N, C-alpha and C positions, 0 to 999 in steps of 0.2 A: 648417592651417585646414580646417574642414569645407567640403565642396563648395558648400553653400548659405549660406556665410558672406556676410552682407550689408553688410560694410564698416563695422562699428561701430568707433569709435575705441577703441583699447585703453587701458585705465586700468592701467598697470603697477603702480601702488601699490594698486589696488582700493579706494581711499579712498571712493568713492561707493557701494560695495555694502555694505549692512548687512543681514544676516539677523537675524530676531528672536532674542531670547535663548533662547526655547524651541527654535527650530530649531538654533541653535548647540549647545545642550546635547545635543540628540538626535544631531547629527552626531558630537560627541565621544564620546558613549556608544556609538554604532555602531562608531566607529574603535577603541575599546578592546576590541572583540571579536576583533581580529586581533593577532598577535604584533608586537612592535616591528619597524619596518622594512617591515611588510606592510600598512600602512594603505591602500595603493592598492586593496586588495581591497574597500574600502567605497565605491568610486566610484559604483556604481549607486544604492544608497540615498541617498547624498549628492546625486546629481544629481536624484533624485526630490524630495527636500526643497527643493533650490534652485529647481527648477521650480515647485513649489507656492508658494514664497515670491515668485515673480517673474511672477505673472499668467499662469502656464501655459507659459512659454517660457524658453529659456536664451540670453541674449545672451553675446557674447564676454567682457565684464567679469564676468558672473556665473560663467561657466565658469572664468575666471582666478581668481576668489575661491575656488572649490571646489579648484582646483589648489593655491592657497596654503595652504588648510586641510589638504589631504592631503600637502603638501610634495612635490609632483610637478611635472613640467613641464606647462604649459598644453596642449601638443599631446597629451599622454596623456589629458586630459579631453576634448579635441575629438574624438579618435578614437572614444572610447566614445559620446559624445553623438551623433555623426553616424552611427554604425552602427545604433543602435536606433531604431525608429519611434516608440517611446513618448516620445522626447524631441523637443521642438519647438525649432528653431533660428531661428524667426522668430515674431513675434506671432501669436497664435491667438485665436479667438472664445471667448466664455464657455463654450460647449459644443463640445467637440471630438468629432465623430462619427467613429468608427473602424469601417468596414465590413470584415468579413473577406473576403479575396479568394482564399483558397486553394480547392482542388478541391471539396470537398463543398458549401461555401457557393456557389461560382460555379455548380456544376451545378444547385443548387436555387434560383437566381434572384438571387444577390447583384449581378450585373451590372445587372439590372432595377432593383434597389433603389438602386444608385448613380446610375443615370440618372434615376430619379424624384427623388431628393434634389437632384441638380444642377438639374433643371427647377424644382422647388418653390422652391429657395433662390436660383436664378439665379447659381450658382457652378459651377466645375469642381472635380474632385478636386484637393486641395492648396490650395484657395482659401478665403478667409473672406468672409462676407457683408459688405456695405457698412456695416451697422449694428453690426458687431463681435460679433454673437450666435453664429454658427455657423462652424466650420471643418470641412471634409469631408476625411477621409483614408481611404485603403484600406491595410490592414495584413495581415501574414501571420497565420497561424493563431491564433485566440483560444481554441482548445481547447474548442469547443462544437459539434463536427461533427454530433452527433446531433440538434441543434436548429437546423440551418441552414435558411435563411440567418440570419445574426445580425450585430449591431453592438454596440459598447460605447460608452457615454458615461460618462466618469468611472469609477466602480466598478461601474456597472450594466450588466448584459448584457441585451440585448433580443433575444429568440430567436423562431424560427418567423415571421420577418418576411414581411409582405405590404406592398404599397404603401399600402393603407388603414391598416394598423397604424402604419407609419412616418409617415404624414400626421398621425395623432393624436398620436404621440410628439413630433414636431417642434412642433406647436401647443402641447402641454403644456409642453415645455421653454421655449418662447418666453415663455409667460405666467408660469411659476413659477421662473425662474432669475434671481437678482439678482447672483450672483458667479460666478467661474470654478469650473467643475466639474473636479476633478483626481483622478487615481488616489491622490494623497497630499494630501488636503484639509488646509488649514491648521489646521482645528479638530481634526485628528487628530494633529497634531504634539505629542507629549508625551514628555518625557525620562524 
């Protein structure tokens, strides 16, 4: 079980988890890229798809369903999902704000950006706003050191951040976001 497993009742038959037909087709297409018996290699993209299908997070039953599709033990899926910060093991807001916390970003003000976001949204790192709009995470390198400090929301990088710029971005996301923003948006799931 992942360390932050929140006690969901396991559905050993996974009868209540149904991915869209498009998602299932894409999952099977990805699995066919690997030799017979090596489908476990598809675990990362399948978890991305499952998370996009599940309002931005992976419950234990969703991970069990991924394990069933891959024909692996559930613990093998839990281990991967709990290792990578890109996977959320508890419900998240519509906008997941990921602020880079590695050296270059931190030296150029990421800590101030995180503190500003915490004050503005009245949450701490790892929490979600009461209205379910924003979740704040700090993550390891997002590979944009030359434009630090930076943050990622879905597929969008926001670079050369200042508190003023972040203030505008948060207001814009609040007004213009109707559904979950994900690295793997549901509208991009095509087989």
